[in-house]
SERO-4910 file (N, C-alpha, C, O; in steps of 0.05 Angstrom, whole numbers):
BEGIN
 pado doro    nc1    nc2    nc3   cac1   cac2   cac3    cc1    cc2    cc3    oc1    oc2    oc3
  Met    A    150    155   -518    149    176   -498    123    173   -482    102    167   -493
  Val    A    125    177   -456    102    174   -438     89    202   -435    103    222   -432
  Ser    A     63    202   -436     49    228   -431     38    229   -403     28    209   -393
  Ile    A     40    252   -391     30    256   -364      3    271   -366      1    290   -381
  Pro    A    -18    261   -352    -43    275   -353    -40    304   -344    -26    310   -326
  Thr    A    -54    322   -358    -52    350   -352    -73    360   -333    -72    383   -324
  Ser    A    -93    344   -327   -114    352   -309   -114    334   -284   -104    311   -285
  Leu    A   -125    344   -263   -127    329   -238   -147    307   -241   -166    309   -256
  Pro    A   -143    284   -227   -164    263   -227   -191    274   -218   -192    294   -203
  Thr    A   -212    262   -227   -239    273   -222   -248    267   -193   -267    280   -184
  Ala    A   -236    248   -180   -245    242   -152   -239    267   -135   -222    283   -141
  Ser    A   -254    269   -113   -250    292    -95   -222    290    -82   -216    269    -70
  Ile    A   -207    311    -84   -179    312    -74   -177    336    -56   -186    358    -62
  Thr    A   -163    332    -33   -159    354    -15   -139    374    -28   -124    366    -45
  Pro    A   -140    399    -19   -122    419    -31    -93    412    -28    -77    417    -46
  Leu    A    -85    400     -5    -57    392     -2    -49    370    -22    -27    371    -33
  Lys    A    -67    351    -27    -61    330    -46    -60    342    -74    -44    333    -91
  Gln    A    -76    362    -80    -75    376   -106    -48    389   -109    -36    388   -131
  Leu    A    -38    401    -88    -12    414    -89     10    393    -95     28    398   -112
  Tyr    A      9    371    -81     29    349    -86     27    339   -114     48    336   -128
  Tyr    A      3    335   -124     -1    325   -151     11    344   -172     25    336   -190
  Leu    A      5    370   -168     15    390   -187     46    392   -186     59    395   -207
  Tyr    A     57    390   -162     86    391   -159     99    367   -173    119    370   -188
  Ile    A     88    343   -169     99    319   -182     96    321   -212    114    315   -227
  His    A     73    330   -220     68    333   -249     88    352   -262    100    345   -282
  Asp    A     92    375   -250    111    395   -261    139    384   -261    154    388   -280
  Thr    A    147    371   -240    174    360   -238    179    339   -259    199    339   -273
  Leu    A    160    321   -262    163    300   -283    162    312   -311    177    304   -328
  Asp    A    144    330   -315    141    343   -341    167    357   -349    176    355   -372
  Asn    A    179    372   -330    205    385   -335    227    365   -341    244    369   -359
  Ala    A    228    344   -325    249    324   -329    246    310   -356    266    306   -370
  Ile    A    222    303   -364    217    290   -389    223    309   -412    235    302   -432
  Gly    A    215    334   -409    220    355   -429    250    359   -433    259    366   -455
  Ser    A    266    355   -412    295    358   -414    309    332   -422    333    331   -422
  Gln    A    293    312   -428    302    286   -435    320    273   -413    339    260   -419
  Lys    A    312    278   -388    326    265   -366    311    239   -358    287    237   -363
  Leu    A    326    221   -347    314    196   -338    295    203   -315    303    217   -296
  Ser    A    271    193   -316    251    199   -296    237    174   -286    231    156   -301
  Cys    A    232    173   -260    219    150   -248    202    160   -225    210    178   -210
  Leu    A    178    150   -223    160    157   -200    152    131   -186    141    113   -199
  Phe    A    158    129   -161    152    106   -145    134    115   -122    142    131   -106
  Leu    A    110    104   -121     91    111   -100     86     87    -83     82     65    -93
  Leu    A     86     91    -57     82     69    -38     64     79    -16     69     99     -3
  Asp    A     42     65    -12     22     72      8     27     55     33     22     31     33
  Leu    A     38     68     54     44     54     79     22     58    100     26     51    123
  Ser    A      0     69     93    -20     76    113    -30     52    128    -33     53    153
  Ala    A    -34     29    115    -43      5    129    -22     -5    148    -28    -15    170
  Ala    A      4     -2    140     25    -11    158     26      5    183     31     -6    205
  Phe    A     22     31    181     23     48    205     -2     45    223     -1     53    246
  Asp    A    -23     33    213    -46     28    229    -43      4    247    -58      1    266
  Thr    A    -23    -13    241    -20    -38    256      2    -38    277      6    -58    291
  Ile    A     17    -15    280     39    -15    299     33      4    322     16     22    321
  Asp    A     49      1    343     48     20    365     63     45    356     86     44    350
  His    A     49     67    355     60     92    344     84    103    360     99    120    350
  Asn    A     87     94    385    109    104    401    136     92    391    157    105    394
  Ile    A    135     69    377    160     57    368    174     74    346    197     81    350
  Pro    A    160     82    325    174     99    305    182    126    316    203    137    308
  Ile    A    166    137    334    172    164    345    198    162    362    215    179    360
  Thr    A    200    141    378    223    137    395    248    132    377    269    143    383
  Arg    A    245    116    357    268    110    339    277    135    324    301    140    320
  Leu    A    258    151    314    265    175    300    281    194    318    300    207    310
  Ser    A    273    195    344    286    212    363    314    202    370    334    217    368
  Phe    A    316    177    379    341    166    389    360    158    367    384    164    369
  Trp    A    350    146    346    368    135    325    376    157    305    399    157    296
  Phe    A    358    176    299    363    195    278    366    224    288    371    242    272
  Gly    A    362    228    313    365    255    324    344    275    316    348    299    317
  Ile    A    320    265    309    298    283    302    284    290    328    277    273    344
  Tyr    A    280    316    331    267    325    356    253    352    351    253    362    329
  Gly    A    241    363    372    229    389    370    204    389    353    188    370    353
  Ser    A    200    410    338    175    414    323    172    393    301    149    385    294
  Val    A    194    384    290    192    363    269    182    337    281    164    324    270
  Leu    A    193    329    303    184    305    317    155    308    326    139    289    323
  Asn    A    148    331    336    120    335    345    101    334    321     79    323    324
  Trp    A    109    344    298     92    343    274     88    314    266     66    306    260
  Leu    A    110    299    265    108    271    257     91    255    276     75    238    268
  Glu    A     95    261    302     79    247    322     49    253    319     32    236    322
  Ser    A     43    278    314     14    286    310      3    272    285    -21    265    285
  Cys    A     19    269    264     10    255    240      3    225    247    -17    215    238
  Leu    A     20    213    262     16    185    269     -7    181    289    -24    163    285
  Thr    A     -9    198    309    -29    194    330    -57    203    321    -77    194    333
  Ser    A    -59    221    301    -85    230    293    -96    213    270   -117    219    258
  Arg    A    -81    192    263    -91    173    243   -113    156    255   -114    152    279
  Phe    A   -130    146    238   -150    127    247   -154    105    227   -149    109    203
  Ser    A   -161     82    236   -165     59    218   -193     58    209   -212     60    225
  Cys    A   -197     53    183   -225     52    172   -236     24    175   -259     19    167
***
């Protein structure tokens, strides 16, 4: 049986990331407690999005998938307010 840490990592974490961490922790903890098959796959695409023209995914989300309005605006603001370190 795999054990899930019950405390947050000691590095400084933003409140939103704390919320995500706690949600994932609770979800996995409940699934494991119910003896359900559980898998967590994490993928960091931040470097990939730093190397592309941000208009490309925004245009594709709109035309290919029909995403528009406040959802598209939110995604666009996430992409355009990113910066490369």
